N, C-alpha and C positions, 0 to 999 in steps of 0.2 A: 950846923950839924944837929942841933937839938930838934929843929923842925923836921928834918929828914927822918930821924928816929921816931918821932911822934907819928908822922904820916905812915911809916911802915908798920907801926903797931896797929894803927887804925885799919890799914889794909888787911893785915893778918886777922884781925877780929872779924872783919866783914867776910872773910873767906869761909867762915863756919857759922852755923846758926843752931840755936837750941830748939829742939822740938821735943815736947813732953819734958823729960829731964835729961836728955842726951844731946850732946853736941855733934852735929853732922857736917861734913864738908858741903859747900854750896853745890858742887858738881853732882853729888849724890842726890841732894834735895831736888835740884833741877831735873835730873834724870827720872826720879820717881814721879814728879808732877807731870812730866811730859808723857808718861805712860798712862795717865788717867784717861778714861773714856766715859761715855754715858753710863755704862754698867757700874763703874766704880762710884759715880756720883749717886746713882740710884741706891746702891748698897749702903753708902754713907747716910743718905736721907732715911732709908728704912731703919738702919741701926739707930739713928738719932731719934726717930719716931718711937721706937720700942724701948728706949732708955727710960728707966723709972727714977733714976737718981737725979738730983738737982745738979745742973751744970753751972758752975760759978763763972767760968770764963769761956764763953761760947766760941770766941775767935780762936783761942788756943786749942780748944777741944776739936773744932772742925779741922784746923790745920793738922793736928795729930791724926785724926781719922783719915783725912785725905792722903797724908803721907804714908800711912800704913795700909791703905786700901789695896794697892796692887799685890801686897804680900798676903793679906788676910782674906781676900774675897773668896778664893777657891776653897779654903778650909771652912768658911762660913756656909757656903752652899752645899758642900759635901755633908756637913753636919745636918743641914736642913733636909736633904734628901734621905739620909739615914734615919732621921726622926720620922719622916713621913712614911718610909718603907716599913718601919717597925710598927707604926700605928695602923698600917693597912690603908693609907690614903691613896 
């Protein structure tokens, strides 16, 4: 009985993963990563290139950026266009 309980605990722990400081279900994580395309990767690379702060854990930082990319990419480019339009570019 003890082994069954332990294995079910391990299985439950593996059903969720921490990204940044939040725990997300694996189905959500899988879904977000399946939505990534070349534009998301370019966005993440450009964002990383323009980051001026020191990144201590690049693996976790990239994982978080890629996880958030489908949600944040449109806001980023809207802000870029608005900036360029205001500057008359």
